[in-house]
N, C-alpha and C positions, 0 to 999 in steps of 0.2 A: 503350596502353589507349584504345580509341576508345569514345566514348559511342554507345550504340545503343538503339533503342527496342524491339528484339525481346526477347521474354522467353526466357530460357535456363533450364535446370534449376537452375543455381546461383542465378540471381536469384529464381526462385520459392522455392527453399529458404530463401533469405535473408528474403524477405517472410514466409514461414510462421514462421520463427524469431522475427522481429520481432513478429508477432501473438502467438506463444507467450510471449514476454517480457512484453508488455503485459498479456496475460490473467493471467499469474502475478503480476506486480507489482500490478495493480489488485484482484485477488482477495485478495492478501496485505495490501494497504493500500487498502481501498476508499474511505477518507476522502480520500485524495489524489486518487483518481479523481474524486470529487465536486467537489473544488476545480478540477479540470481541465475540468469540465462534462460528464463521462461519467456520466450518471445511471443507466445500466444496472447500476451497481454499488451504488447507494444502498441497496438492501435487504440488502446483505451487512454483517455485523457486524465482520468481521476477527477473527482469533483472536490474542489477545495472549500466548499461551503460548510458552515457549521451544521446545516441540516444533514449533509452527507456523512459528516463525522458522527453525528448522533445516531443516524440510521445504522452505520457500521457498528458503533458501540452497542446498540440494542441487539443487533444480530449476534455479536460476540457473547452477549449475556445469554441469549437463547441457546447458543451452542454450548456454553459452559454449563447451563442447567441440564442439557441433554447428556453431556459427558458425566456430570455428577450423578445422574440417574442410573448409570450403568453399574451393575453389580460386579464389583472388582473381584469378588471371590470366584467368578466364573471365567476370569481372564487368565491366559498363560503368563508366565513371568515377563516375557517380552512385551506382551500387550499391556501388562500392568505398568511397565516403564512408559510405554507410549501414552497410556492414560494419564499418568502424572505429568508428562511433558505437555500434552494437549491442555490439561487443566491450567498449567502455568501460562502457556501461550495465550489462551483465550482471555484470561484475566488481564494479562499485560496489554494485549491488543485492545481490549475494551477500555482500559484506563488511558492508553495512548490516544485512542480515537475520541474519547469523551473529553479529555483535557486539551485536545487539538495541539499536541506538542509541536507539530510542524508549524503552526501559526505563531507560536511563541518563540520559535527559533528561525526567524526570517533572514538570517544572515547569509544563507546559501553556503555556509561552510560546515554545516552540521549534518550528521547522518539522519537525524529526525526531521530535518528540514525538507519538505517537499520541493521547495525551490532548488535546494542543493542537489537533490536526487535528479531533478529534471536536467540540470546542467551537467551532471555526470552521465546520465543514461541515454539521452537522445543521441549524442554522438556515438554511443556504443551499440546502438540498435543494428541488427543484422539487415544488410541490403544485398542479398545474393541474387534476388530476382525482383520482378515487378511488384510482387506482394510485399516484400521487405521494404522496397522503396515507398510504396503506398502507406505502409504502417509508419515509417519514419516521418513521412510528410504529415500524416494525420497527427502524430504525436507532437511534431514541431508546431503545427498550427494550434493544437490544444494548449501547448505551453504558453503561447501568447494570450489565448483566451483566459487562461488561469490567472493572469495578472490582475484582471478586474476584480474578481472575488477576493483575492489576497489583499488588494488595496482597500476594498470596502471593509473587510474584516480588520485589517490593520488600523484603519481610521476609527473603527468602533471601539478599539481596545482601551484608549485613554479613559473613556467613560466607565470602563470596568476596572479602573485602577491599574491598568497595564500600560507600559510606555515602550513600545518597540522602537528600534532605531529608524531614522529617516531612510536609511538604505533599504529597509524592508519594502519600501515602495519603489525606489529608483533602481535598485540592483536587479530585481526580477525582470523589469521592463527591458533594461539594456541587455541582459543576458538572453532573454527570449528573442530579441531581434538578432543577436549574434547566432543563436541556434538556427533560426530560420535561414539566415545567410549561409551558414555552414551546410545545413541539410540540402538546400537548393543547389549549392556548389557540388556536393557529393552526388546528387542525383543527375546532374548534367554531365558528369565525367564518365 
């Protein structure tokens, strides 16, 4: 396998699948995108429903299948490494979405907790102009709207043998209200 700079159909397909993976991942989990400095996702709320998690998981499975279909013998050494990384990323993202790890970790103290990511990222959103302020306001409102599905999901878990802490309901609500107050104050200054 020799490293080459020429673009091949397989290397282009791999790059396209990488873009598709990151678009899916950051649309599904826009708060993580914000932490990575990708502010084009700041205005997205992220859908905390099981249906959204299943849809994302299904898309990761499709991406993984397309990655697996690439003939790695036609890839450069660098692209082969990218192929391996994308294979692992799509499998892990599919399992994370399918298992709804964010819902099982409702303490707002965990990296896999969407609640925790909201409380870390909304204050970190860029507000250098009116568009940034609008995106922050949209994300702040979305964090409050996200509490209802989290509550519904949390309440359904005991029937599935899972017992999340009481704070899974009360903490996101209190923190969302604090985020709204903080965002409003920042926009008025």
